[in-house]
MIMILUM-596571 format. One record per atom (N, C-alpha, C, O): x, y, z. Coordinates in steps of 0.1 Angstrom, whole numbers, padded with zeros to 4 digits, always signed. Last residue first. Example, Ala and Ser with C-alpha at 12.3 -4.5 7.8 and 13.67 -1.06 7.14 Angstrom:
2
+0128-0022+0071 +0137-0011+0071 +0129+0000+0079 +0134+0011+0080 +0132-0057+0078 +0123-0045+0078 +0132-0033+0078 +0142-0033+0085 
***
This chain:
303
-0497+0004+0567 -0486-0005+0568 -0478-0011+0555 -0468-0019+0557 -0506+0034+0564 -0504+0023+0558 -0493+0012+0563 -0481+0013+0560 -0527+0049+0588 -0508+0042+0580 -0511+0035+0576 -0519+0026+0581 -0554+0047+0601 -0547+0057+0584 -0533+0051+0580 -0530+0049+0568 -0564+0029+0618 -0571+0034+0608 -0567+0041+0597 -0573+0042+0586 -0538+0024+0633 -0544+0014+0633 -0558+0018+0619 -0560+0009+0611 -0523+0051+0639 -0517+0038+0630 -0527+0025+0626 -0524+0018+0616 -0541+0063+0647 -0540+0070+0632 -0534+0054+0627 -0538+0047+0618 -0544+0056+0674 -0558+0053+0665 -0556+0058+0649 -0565+0057+0641 -0517+0056+0680 -0523+0039+0683 -0537+0040+0670 -0541+0032+0661 -0524+0082+0683 -0510+0079+0676 -0512+0066+0668 -0510+0064+0656 -0541+0088+0707 -0543+0092+0690 -0535+0083+0683 -0541+0076+0676 -0527+0074+0727 -0541+0065+0722 -0542+0071+0709 -0544+0064+0699 -0507+0090+0731 -0502+0075+0725 -0522+0070+0722 -0526+0062+0713 -0507+0123+0726 -0509+0111+0732 -0512+0097+0729 -0523+0095+0722 -0485+0145+0719 -0491+0135+0712 -0496+0127+0720 -0486+0119+0723 -0478+0167+0746 -0474+0162+0733 -0490+0153+0726 -0501+0155+0728 -0489+0182+0768 -0488+0188+0754 -0481+0181+0742 -0479+0186+0732 -0477+0168+0791 -0492+0170+0788 -0496+0175+0774 -0507+0172+0769 -0447+0169+0792 -0457+0157+0784 -0470+0164+0779 -0474+0166+0768 -0430+0199+0779 -0442+0192+0789 -0449+0183+0782 -0456+0185+0771 -0421+0200+0754 -0414+0194+0760 -0420+0189+0778 -0416+0180+0786 -0434+0194+0720 -0433+0201+0732 -0423+0195+0741 -0417+0185+0737 -0416+0175+0695 -0427+0179+0703 -0422+0187+0713 -0411+0187+0717 -0406+0164+0665 -0402+0175+0676 -0416+0180+0676 -0423+0185+0668 -0403+0129+0664 -0411+0139+0658 -0413+0148+0669 -0419+0145+0679 -0377+0113+0649 -0387+0117+0658 -0388+0128+0657 -0381+0137+0653 -0347+0123+0631 -0358+0107+0633 -0372+0108+0635 -0380+0105+0626 -0333+0138+0635 -0335+0132+0646 -0342+0117+0639 -0340+0105+0641 -0329+0157+0614 -0321+0147+0611 -0324+0135+0624 -0319+0124+0624 -0367+0154+0596 -0352+0159+0607 -0346+0148+0608 -0350+0136+0606 -0371+0143+0563 -0374+0145+0575 -0362+0149+0588 -0351+0144+0588 -0369+0145+0536 -0375+0155+0540 -0380+0156+0557 -0387+0165+0563 -0359+0121+0533 -0351+0134+0533 -0355+0144+0533 -0347+0154+0532 -0376+0100+0530 -0370+0097+0542 -0363+0113+0544 -0360+0116+0556 -0392+0107+0509 -0401+0107+0520 -0385+0112+0535 -0384+0120+0543 -0380+0096+0491 -0378+0114+0492 -0380+0116+0504 -0373+0123+0512 -0374+0070+0502 -0360+0082+0499 -0365+0093+0499 -0358+0102+0505 -0398+0059+0489 -0398+0061+0509 -0384+0069+0502 -0389+0075+0492 -0422+0062+0466 -0410+0067+0466 -0403+0069+0483 -0403+0080+0488 -0448+0053+0476 -0438+0050+0461 -0422+0055+0459 -0413+0050+0452 -0456+0035+0503 -0452+0043+0498 -0441+0045+0483 -0430+0040+0481 -0452+0009+0516 -0468+0013+0504 -0463+0027+0502 -0472+0031+0494 -0448+0009+0539 -0435+0004+0529 -0446+0004+0517 -0444-0005+0508 -0442+0045+0559 -0453+0032+0545 -0446+0026+0540 -0436+0031+0536 -0426+0056+0581 -0427+0053+0568 -0436+0041+0567 -0436+0031+0573 -0426+0069+0610 -0426+0058+0606 -0425+0059+0583 -0419+0069+0577 -0404+0085+0634 -0412+0089+0623 -0413+0080+0613 -0405+0081+0604 -0413+0078+0673 -0405+0078+0655 -0412+0080+0643 -0424+0077+0642 -0427+0083+0692 -0428+0092+0686 -0418+0092+0674 -0415+0101+0666 -0433+0062+0709 -0424+0069+0710 -0418+0078+0703 -0406+0083+0706 -0456+0050+0691 -0456+0057+0710 -0449+0067+0715 -0453+0077+0722 -0445+0060+0658 -0446+0055+0671 -0453+0058+0683 -0457+0070+0685 -0464+0075+0633 -0456+0086+0645 -0457+0068+0655 -0468+0064+0658 -0464+0078+0597 -0472+0082+0610 -0462+0076+0623 -0450+0074+0620 -0467+0085+0562 -0460+0084+0574 -0473+0082+0589 -0485+0084+0590 -0490+0076+0543 -0477+0078+0539 -0467+0075+0553 -0461+0065+0553 -0515+0085+0549 -0512+0072+0557 -0497+0067+0555 -0492+0058+0562 -0529+0113+0545 -0528+0094+0541 -0521+0087+0540 -0518+0081+0530 -0519+0126+0565 -0536+0119+0561 -0541+0111+0559 -0549+0103+0563 -0496+0125+0563 -0498+0121+0577 -0515+0113+0571 -0521+0102+0573 -0490+0135+0539 -0488+0126+0539 -0488+0122+0548 -0482+0111+0548 -0504+0163+0538 -0510+0152+0532 -0506+0140+0531 -0513+0132+0525 -0489+0172+0565 -0496+0171+0564 -0502+0160+0560 -0506+0150+0567 -0463+0175+0546 -0462+0164+0563 -0471+0161+0563 -0472+0148+0563 -0462+0196+0531 -0467+0184+0524 -0465+0170+0538 -0467+0158+0537 -0477+0217+0551 -0484+0211+0541 -0482+0197+0537 -0491+0188+0537 -0460+0207+0580 -0462+0217+0573 -0474+0206+0560 -0478+0194+0560 -0480+0206+0614 -0473+0196+0607 -0472+0207+0595 -0480+0217+0595 -0483+0203+0646 -0481+0205+0637 -0471+0200+0629 -0460+0194+0631 -0510+0182+0656 -0494+0185+0661 -0492+0192+0647 -0498+0188+0637 -0535+0168+0689 -0530+0183+0679 -0513+0178+0674 -0506+0173+0681 -0543+0158+0707 -0548+0155+0698 -0543+0164+0688 -0550+0166+0677 -0529+0172+0728 -0531+0158+0727 -0535+0151+0712 -0531+0140+0709 -0553+0192+0732 -0536+0195+0725 -0527+0184+0721 -0519+0185+0713 -0581+0184+0717 -0577+0185+0731 -0558+0187+0725 -0553+0182+0714 -0612+0187+0704 -0600+0196+0702 -0595+0197+0715 -0599+0205+0723 -0610+0144+0693 -0615+0161+0702 -0605+0171+0698 -0594+0169+0693 -0620+0129+0671 -0615+0131+0678 -0618+0147+0686 -0625+0157+0683 -0641+0114+0654 -0646+0117+0670 -0634+0118+0675 -0632+0110+0685 -0636+0120+0621 -0634+0102+0635 -0638+0108+0653 -0636+0100+0662 -0639+0148+0623 -0655+0140+0620 -0649+0121+0621 -0657+0112+0622 -0617+0148+0636 -0631+0157+0643 -0640+0149+0636 -0649+0144+0642 -0591+0126+0636 -0599+0135+0625 -0608+0140+0633 -0607+0132+0643 -0566+0124+0653 -0575+0119+0652 -0586+0129+0647 -0591+0138+0655 -0549+0147+0653 -0540+0133+0647 -0555+0125+0646 -0555+0120+0636 -0553+0175+0629 -0555+0165+0644 -0545+0156+0644 -0535+0157+0636 -0526+0197+0627 -0538+0188+0625 -0540+0180+0638 -0534+0178+0649 -0521+0230+0620 -0529+0222+0630 -0535+0215+0631 -0547+0216+0634 -0499+0236+0598 -0505+0233+0597 -0513+0226+0609 -0513+0214+0608 -0477+0264+0581 -0473+0251+0594 -0491+0251+0593 -0497+0260+0589 -0463+0289+0581 -0465+0280+0568 -0461+0270+0578 -0450+0267+0582 -0476+0319+0595 -0471+0306+0596 -0477+0295+0585 -0489+0292+0581 -0479+0349+0583 -0487+0338+0587 -0476+0322+0589 -0469+0318+0580 -0464+0372+0578 -0465+0374+0593 -0474+0354+0593 -0475+0348+0604 -0466+0380+0552 -0475+0386+0556 -0475+0385+0572 -0482+0392+0579 -0446+0363+0542 -0442+0380+0541 -0452+0385+0549 -0449+0396+0555 -0446+0330+0567 -0443+0343+0551 -0441+0356+0552 -0435+0361+0562 -0420+0313+0581 -0435+0320+0585 -0431+0332+0570 -0421+0338+0565 -0414+0279+0590 -0416+0288+0575 -0425+0298+0584 -0433+0295+0592 -0392+0261+0601 -0401+0268+0611 -0402+0277+0598 -0391+0283+0594 -0386+0222+0601 -0391+0237+0593 -0396+0246+0600 -0405+0242+0608 -0389+0195+0610 -0379+0207+0615 -0384+0223+0614 -0386+0232+0622 -0410+0173+0598 -0393+0186+0590 -0387+0195+0598 -0379+0203+0592 -0423+0172+0620 -0419+0160+0608 -0407+0170+0604 -0396+0171+0609 -0433+0195+0631 -0426+0182+0637 -0422+0174+0635 -0417+0167+0643 -0431+0228+0621 -0433+0212+0615 -0428+0201+0627 -0416+0201+0630 -0432+0253+0644 -0422+0246+0638 -0429+0234+0632 -0436+0230+0641 -0450+0272+0663 -0448+0272+0644 -0436+0262+0640 -0429+0266+0631 -0439+0264+0686 -0432+0272+0685 -0432+0271+0665 -0422+0269+0658 -0459+0242+0697 -0449+0235+0685 -0440+0250+0683 -0431+0247+0675 -0478+0261+0712 -0468+0246+0713 -0459+0244+0709 -0448+0243+0716 -0487+0273+0691 -0480+0280+0701 -0473+0270+0704 -0461+0268+0699 -0501+0257+0673 -0488+0264+0671 -0481+0273+0679 -0471+0280+0676 -0520+0251+0689 -0515+0239+0684 -0498+0248+0681 -0486+0244+0685 -0535+0270+0697 -0529+0266+0707 -0523+0260+0702 -0512+0261+0709 -0545+0279+0672 -0537+0290+0678 -0530+0281+0690 -0520+0285+0694 -0555+0257+0666 -0551+0265+0654 -0536+0273+0660 -0524+0273+0657 -0580+0265+0679 -0571+0253+0676 -0557+0251+0673 -0550+0242+0679 -0590+0284+0674 -0583+0281+0688 -0573+0269+0685 -0561+0265+0688 -0603+0276+0643 -0590+0288+0646 -0587+0288+0665 -0579+0296+0666 -0620+0253+0654 -0608+0255+0640 -0600+0262+0647 -0591+0258+0654 -0639+0271+0671 -0630+0258+0674 -0616+0255+0671 -0606+0254+0678 -0647+0287+0645 -0643+0289+0665 -0630+0278+0670 -0618+0279+0672 -0660+0270+0633 -0650+0274+0626 -0642+0281+0637 -0630+0281+0636 -0686+0249+0652 -0665+0244+0642 -0656+0250+0639 -0645+0245+0640 -0691+0263+0680 -0688+0266+0672 -0674+0257+0665 -0663+0257+0668 -0691+0264+0710 -0700+0253+0698 -0694+0251+0684 -0691+0241+0678 -0682+0284+0717 -0675+0272+0721 -0684+0258+0711 -0681+0247+0708 -0703+0301+0705 -0683+0308+0706 -0684+0289+0706 -0687+0282+0697 -0724+0292+0721 -0719+0298+0708 -0710+0292+0700 -0709+0282+0692 -0711+0305+0749 -0725+0292+0744 -0718+0284+0728 -0711+0275+0726 -0713+0335+0741 -0706+0327+0744 -0708+0304+0740 -0706+0295+0732 -0743+0337+0733 -0729+0339+0726 -0719+0332+0725 -0715+0325+0716 -0759+0335+0760 -0759+0328+0747 -0748+0322+0735 -0746+0311+0730 -0739+0350+0779 -0743+0332+0776 -0743+0329+0767 -0735+0322+0762 -0748+0375+0763 -0735+0372+0767 -0732+0354+0766 -0725+0347+0758 -0775+0379+0768 -0772+0373+0755 -0759+0369+0751 -0756+0363+0740 -0779+0375+0793 -0779+0361+0790 -0778+0362+0776 -0779+0352+0769 -0767+0404+0793 -0758+0387+0809 -0761+0379+0796 -0752+0376+0789 -0770+0420+0772 -0774+0420+0780 -0769+0402+0784 -0768+0392+0778 -0739+0437+0749 -0752+0424+0750 -0756+0423+0765 -0747+0425+0772 -0729+0465+0743 -0720+0455+0750 -0739+0448+0751 -0749+0454+0754 -0734+0482+0712 -0738+0478+0724 -0735+0465+0727 -0736+0455+0720 -0706+0472+0683 -0723+0472+0688 -0723+0471+0703 -0716+0463+0709 -0686+0471+0671 -0685+0482+0679 -0697+0484+0681 -0702+0496+0681 -0672+0453+0647 -0674+0446+0661 -0676+0456+0671 -0669+0454+0681 -0682+0462+0618 -0673+0460+0626 -0677+0454+0639 -0688+0451+0639 -0697+0468+0591 -0698+0459+0604 -0690+0456+0611 -0688+0444+0611 -0678+0487+0570 -0694+0490+0581 -0699+0478+0589 -0710+0481+0595 -0669+0458+0552 -0671+0468+0553 -0685+0475+0560 -0697+0472+0558 -0668+0424+0565 -0675+0435+0552 -0671+0446+0560 -0669+0445+0573 -0641+0406+0574 -0649+0415+0577 -0652+0423+0563 -0644+0428+0554 -0638+0376+0558 -0631+0387+0562 -0643+0396+0565 -0654+0395+0560 -0629+0338+0565 -0636+0349+0562 -0629+0363+0560 -0617+0363+0561 -0626+0306+0566 -0613+0319+0568 -0626+0325+0561 -0633+0319+0554 -0632+0280+0571 -0641+0287+0574 -0630+0303+0575 -0628+0308+0586 -0601+0263+0553 -0615+0263+0558 -0618+0269+0568 -0610+0267+0578 -0572+0281+0546 -0579+0267+0556 -0593+0273+0556 -0597+0284+0558 -0557+0299+0532 -0566+0281+0521 -0575+0276+0529 -0585+0269+0525 -0544+0313+0544 -0558+0318+0532 -0564+0304+0528 -0574+0301+0522 -0538+0308+0574 -0532+0302+0559 -0544+0304+0555 -0554+0298+0559 -0549+0329+0596 -0550+0315+0590 -0543+0315+0579 -0542+0326+0574 -0529+0343+0627 -0530+0345+0613 -0532+0332+0602 -0523+0325+0599 -0537+0346+0661 -0530+0339+0647 -0536+0336+0637 -0546+0328+0635 -0543+0377+0673 -0551+0360+0667 -0544+0357+0655 -0544+0362+0644 -0538+0387+0703 -0530+0387+0693 -0536+0373+0683 -0533+0361+0686 -0558+0381+0720 -0560+0390+0715 -0553+0396+0709 -0555+0408+0707 -0587+0363+0716 -0571+0361+0711 -0570+0372+0705 -0574+0375+0693 -0592+0339+0745 -0597+0356+0741 -0582+0356+0733 -0571+0352+0738 -0599+0322+0761 -0604+0320+0744 -0597+0333+0738 -0598+0335+0725 -0594+0327+0790 -0593+0315+0783 -0591+0314+0767 -0583+0306+0762 -0613+0350+0794 -0598+0355+0790 -0592+0336+0784 -0587+0335+0773 -0640+0338+0785 -0640+0357+0777 -0620+0354+0778 -0612+0357+0769 -0641+0317+0808 -0642+0315+0798 -0637+0329+0785 -0631+0325+0775 -0638+0337+0833 -0629+0328+0831 -0630+0324+0812 -0622+0328+0804 -0668+0351+0826 -0653+0361+0827 -0646+0349+0825 -0645+0348+0812 -0683+0332+0827 -0681+0343+0810 -0669+0347+0815 -0659+0348+0807 -0684+0320+0855 -0683+0310+0839 -0679+0323+0823 -0674+0321+0811 -0690+0338+0865 -0679+0335+0867 -0674+0325+0853 -0664+0325+0845 -0716+0346+0859 -0705+0354+0857 -0689+0353+0859 -0680+0361+0857 -0729+0320+0859 -0724+0326+0854 -0716+0338+0845 -0712+0339+0833 -0708+0307+0891 -0723+0312+0885 -0716+0313+0870 -0705+0309+0868 -0706+0271+0899 -0697+0280+0892 -0710+0290+0892 -0721+0285+0891 -0700+0245+0925 -0707+0252+0918 -0704+0259+0911 -0692+0259+0914 -0672+0219+0922 -0682+0233+0928 -0691+0238+0921 -0691+0236+0908 -0650+0198+0930 -0663+0199+0921 -0671+0211+0929 -0674+0210+0941 -0634+0195+0953 -0626+0191+0936 -0638+0196+0929 -0635+0198+0918 -0629+0225+0975 -0639+0215+0968 -0633+0210+0955 -0628+0217+0946 -0615+0251+0974 -0606+0234+0980 -0612+0224+0976 -0606+0214+0973 -0627+0272+0975 -0620+0266+0968 -0611+0255+0972 -0598+0255+0971 -0642+0269+1002 -0650+0261+0987 -0641+0260+0975 -0643+0252+0967 -0635+0279+1024 -0635+0261+1017 -0637+0259+1004 -0634+0249+0997 -0624+0312+1003 -0631+0300+1018 -0631+0289+1014 -0629+0286+1002 -0608+0346+1006 -0611+0331+1003 -0616+0318+1012 -0612+0315+1024 -0630+0369+1019 -0617+0364+1018 -0621+0343+1009 -0630+0334+1008 -0653+0385+1018 -0645+0389+1006 -0628+0386+1008 -0618+0392+1004 -0673+0384+1037 -0660+0391+1038 -0647+0395+1029 -0637+0402+1031 -0684+0362+1024 -0692+0370+1031 -0681+0379+1035 -0689+0385+1042 -0659+0343+1009 -0671+0347+1018 -0673+0361+1013 -0668+0368+1004 -0652+0334+0976 -0648+0343+0983 -0658+0345+0992 -0668+0349+0987 -0654+0316+0951 -0646+0310+0962 -0649+0321+0973 -0649+0315+0983 -0668+0335+0930 -0681+0327+0937 -0669+0314+0951 -0674+0306+0958 -0652+0343+0915 -0654+0351+0924 -0663+0342+0941 -0663+0342+0953 -0624+0340+0897 -0634+0327+0904 -0647+0338+0919 -0647+0336+0931 -0600+0357+0902 -0607+0356+0889 -0627+0347+0890 -0637+0349+0884 -0587+0375+0924 -0593+0360+0924 -0605+0360+0912 -0617+0363+0914 -0576+0404+0917 -0583+0393+0933 -0583+0378+0923 -0574+0375+0915 -0565+0419+0896 -0580+0427+0906 -0586+0418+0914 -0597+0419+0919 -0549+0406+0889 -0548+0420+0893 -0558+0423+0902 -0558+0428+0914 -0562+0372+0896 -0556+0382+0889 -0550+0396+0893 -0543+0395+0903 -0557+0339+0907 -0556+0355+0910 -0553+0364+0897 -0543+0362+0890 -0554+0314+0892 -0566+0315+0898 -0569+0331+0905 -0580+0335+0907 -0555+0321+0857 -0550+0314+0865 -0553+0322+0881 -0555+0334+0882 -0556+0306+0824 -0563+0312+0829 -0558+0313+0847 -0556+0301+0851 -0539+0301+0793 -0543+0292+0810 -0547+0308+0819 -0541+0318+0819 -0550+0301+0765 -0547+0315+0776 -0552+0306+0790 -0563+0305+0795 -0568+0289+0749 -0555+0290+0744 -0546+0305+0753 -0539+0314+0749 -0582+0256+0766 -0580+0277+0768 -0570+0275+0757 -0563+0264+0755 -0595+0231+0746 -0582+0239+0755 -0582+0248+0755 -0582+0254+0743 -0624+0218+0751 -0618+0229+0742 -0610+0233+0756 -0613+0235+0767 -0653+0192+0747 -0642+0196+0751 -0628+0204+0747 -0620+0197+0741 -0676+0181+0729 -0678+0192+0735 -0663+0202+0740 -0662+0214+0739 -0668+0160+0716 -0666+0168+0707 -0673+0182+0718 -0676+0193+0712 -0695+0150+0735 -0684+0144+0727 -0685+0157+0720 -0695+0163+0717 -0694+0153+0767 -0699+0151+0757 -0691+0155+0744 -0682+0163+0743 -0687+0133+0797 -0685+0147+0786 -0687+0147+0774 -0680+0137+0769 -0695+0118+0823 -0692+0114+0807 -0692+0129+0803 -0699+0137+0809 -0685+0113+0854 -0686+0123+0848 -0686+0122+0834 -0676+0126+0829 -0684+0084+0877 -0679+0092+0861 -0688+0106+0852 -0698+0104+0844 -0678+0071+0909 -0686+0080+0896 -0679+0082+0885 -0666+0082+0886 -0672+0049+0937 -0670+0061+0924 -0679+0065+0917 -0690+0061+0921 -0683+0024+0945 -0679+0045+0948 -0677+0051+0945 -0681+0062+0950 -0661+0006+0927 -0670+0009+0941 -0669+0021+0944 -0659+0028+0945 -0654+0006+0897 -0646+0012+0913 -0654+0015+0922 -0654+0026+0927 -0658+0001+0876 -0649-0004+0878 -0641+0000+0891 -0629-0001+0894 -0678+0013+0869 -0685+0001+0869 -0671-0009+0871 -0671-0021+0870 -0692+0044+0883 -0682+0034+0877 -0678+0023+0882 -0674+0022+0894 -0722+0053+0874 -0716+0048+0884 -0703+0043+0876 -0704+0040+0864 -0729+0085+0853 -0726+0065+0857 -0719+0063+0867 -0709+0069+0870 -0739+0112+0842 -0731+0110+0847 -0733+0095+0849 -0744+0092+0844 -0737+0130+0806 -0744+0123+0818 -0736+0117+0830 -0724+0116+0827 -0726+0155+0799 -0733+0147+0792 -0744+0139+0802 -0756+0142+0805 -0715+0182+0802 -0714+0173+0812 -0725+0160+0806 -0733+0159+0815 -0683+0198+0786 -0700+0194+0789 -0700+0184+0793 -0691+0176+0792 -0655+0220+0790 -0664+0205+0783 -0677+0208+0788 -0680+0218+0793 -0624+0240+0789 -0645+0235+0796 -0647+0227+0785 -0641+0227+0774 -0593+0246+0804 -0599+0242+0793 -0623+0242+0796 -0630+0244+0806 -0581+0256+0823 -0574+0256+0815 -0582+0249+0805 -0575+0246+0795 -0568+0273+0858 -0586+0272+0847 -0580+0269+0830 -0574+0278+0824 -0538+0264+0859 -0548+0274+0865 -0563+0267+0857 -0564+0256+0851 -0514+0253+0856 -0521+0260+0843 -0531+0265+0846 -0535+0272+0838 -0490+0249+0875 -0501+0245+0872 -0507+0257+0857 -0502+0267+0851 -0462+0244+0885 -0466+0246+0868 -0474+0250+0863 -0473+0255+0852 -0471+0219+0905 -0457+0228+0898 -0461+0236+0883 -0462+0230+0872 -0499+0226+0922 -0491+0220+0912 -0484+0227+0905 -0488+0237+0899 -0513+0245+0944 -0497+0236+0944 -0489+0227+0937 -0479+0221+0941 -0532+0253+0927 -0515+0266+0923 -0507+0256+0934 -0495+0258+0935 -0554+0230+0907 -0546+0234+0916 -0535+0245+0919 -0528+0246+0909 -0569+0229+0876 -0552+0224+0884 -0549+0234+0894 -0543+0245+0891 -0598+0228+0865 -0589+0241+0868 -0580+0226+0876 -0585+0216+0881 -0624+0233+0839 -0612+0223+0845 -0605+0233+0846 -0602+0242+0839 -0657+0240+0837 -0643+0251+0839 -0629+0236+0844 -0630+0231+0856 -0683+0230+0821 -0678+0227+0836 -0664+0234+0832 -0662+0233+0820 -0722+0231+0811 -0705+0230+0807 -0696+0237+0822 -0700+0245+0830 -0747+0204+0813 -0742+0223+0811 -0729+0226+0808 -0725+0218+0799 -0757+0181+0813 -0765+0193+0799 -0761+0208+0804 -0766+0219+0802 -0755+0185+0850 -0754+0178+0837 -0760+0184+0829 -0768+0192+0833 -0749+0194+0875 -0742+0201+0858 -0744+0191+0850 -0735+0187+0842 -0757+0184+0894 -0761+0196+0889 -0762+0202+0879 -0769+0210+0874 -0741+0164+0897 -0751+0158+0891 -0763+0176+0886 -0772+0177+0878 -0722+0171+0907 -0717+0168+0897 -0731+0168+0888 -0732+0171+0876 -0732+0176+0932 -0730+0186+0930 -0724+0185+0909 -0723+0194+0901 -0745+0146+0939 -0750+0154+0937 -0746+0170+0930 -0754+0175+0923 -0711+0137+0941 -0725+0129+0932 -0734+0143+0928 -0732+0149+0918 -0697+0139+0960 -0695+0147+0954 -0711+0152+0942 -0716+0162+0938 -0692+0114+0977 -0694+0129+0983 -0692+0143+0970 -0688+0154+0973 -0686+0092+0956 -0694+0100+0959 -0705+0109+0966 -0717+0112+0964 -0656+0109+0937 -0661+0098+0950 -0672+0102+0947 -0674+0111+0939 -0652+0108+0897 -0651+0116+0913 -0654+0105+0921 -0655+0094+0917 -0634+0111+0870 -0638+0103+0883 -0641+0111+0895 -0634+0119+0901 -0645+0121+0838 -0640+0133+0852 -0641+0119+0863 -0653+0116+0864 -0641+0114+0802 -0647+0114+0817 -0640+0119+0823 -0629+0123+0819 -0630+0132+0779 -0637+0117+0777 -0650+0118+0791 -0662+0121+0791 -0613+0147+0785 -0621+0149+0768 -0629+0143+0771 -0639+0147+0765 -0599+0140+0805 -0608+0149+0805 -0618+0160+0790 -0623+0171+0787 -0600+0114+0816 -0591+0114+0808 -0606+0128+0804 -0618+0125+0802 -0589+0103+0845 -0595+0105+0843 -0587+0107+0829 -0575+0104+0827 -0589+0084+0881 -0592+0074+0863 -0601+0084+0853 -0613+0081+0850 -0569+0100+0899 -0580+0095+0892 -0583+0091+0879 -0580+0096+0869 -0543+0110+0905 -0545+0094+0908 -0558+0091+0901 -0559+0079+0896 -0527+0131+0882 -0541+0130+0886 -0537+0109+0896 -0531+0099+0891 -0512+0148+0873 -0506+0143+0875 -0518+0127+0888 -0515+0120+0897 -0529+0169+0862 -0519+0167+0857 -0513+0148+0860 -0512+0140+0851 -0561+0171+0879 -0544+0178+0880 -0535+0167+0874 -0535+0156+0879 -0588+0192+0883 -0581+0184+0875 -0566+0184+0881 -0561+0194+0886 -0618+0200+0889 -0603+0201+0897 -0595+0186+0892 -0597+0175+0895 -0641+0217+0878 -0640+0199+0879 -0624+0204+0882 -0619+0213+0874 -0671+0236+0885 -0655+0234+0883 -0650+0224+0889 -0653+0220+0900 -0700+0243+0868 -0697+0239+0880 -0680+0243+0873 -0676+0250+0863 -0734+0256+0855 -0721+0256+0856 -0712+0252+0866 -0713+0259+0876 -0766+0236+0858 -0755+0248+0862 -0741+0248+0859 -0736+0237+0863 -0796+0224+0859 -0788+0229+0857 -0776+0238+0863 -0777+0246+0872 
***
C-alpha cells in the first residue's frame, strides 16, 4: 500500500466520478494497485483554466476491469472516504513545488509530474493535506450543530510536535472523523454559497459572527451521501427542515419544487427567493449534481 496522486480534470473524457470511481488505462494498473487500501490525492493540471490544483482526498478500496470499456480499469473509491479540500492547494508555492516527489536529482521538475497516476511520499501527502484542510480562519459553527465542543482550560494544542508516523496516524484519523468531516464540509459549502441560503436568498450573520445557514447534504451521509461539494447546499434552518422532510425539492434545472402534500403552499412560496430557482455557485462543479437532486426527489420529496 502507498499514497498516490490521481490526475482528474473537470472536463475529463474518462468515466470519472471522484467520490465513486476513477477510470484509467492499463499502463497505470500497477501504480493504481499499489494504492489499494490507502489514500490518494486528486490533482487538476495547471493547464486547466481556473485549475483547483490538489483539491481532494479519497481512499482506494479495490481495482476492477471496466466492464464497459475493454482495456480500461476502474479504481473504486471506499464509500465515505472522499473529502473535498476547503483550500485548493497549488502545484507551486512560495518555497517551490508542494509535491517534492516530482523533482529530479538536480531539483528540477521531472517527467513524473506529467503522469496521470504517480506514487506519493508520506511527507508530500501530509504536506498537501495539511494545507488543504487548514482551518486558519475556522468557520464558526451554529451552537446547535452536533459535534460542537469547547476546549477545556489547560488543554490547548501546544504539545511537542509528534513524530512523522504519529502525524500520519493523526492525519488519517482526521480524514476519517465524522466530526472533522462535518466541520470541513460546512466551511466548504458556506464559502461556495457566500453564506447565503440557496432557497430564500437570505444571508444572515448573527452578532457573534456565525452564519445562520446550514450546510446540508442533498443525499444524507446515512444514506450513502458523500462529502463532496456537489452533494451540498446552503440552507437556512426553515428551508433545511422543509428540504429534509420533502416539502421542497429541486429539479435538475434547479427550479424550486413545492410538494403537493404541503398544508400551506402559499406560505412556503412566500419564503422562496423571487427567481423561483436555487441560488447556487457560478462554477458548474460546485453546483448540486443532478444525480443527488434526483435521489432527493425519488427518496425524500413528497410528490
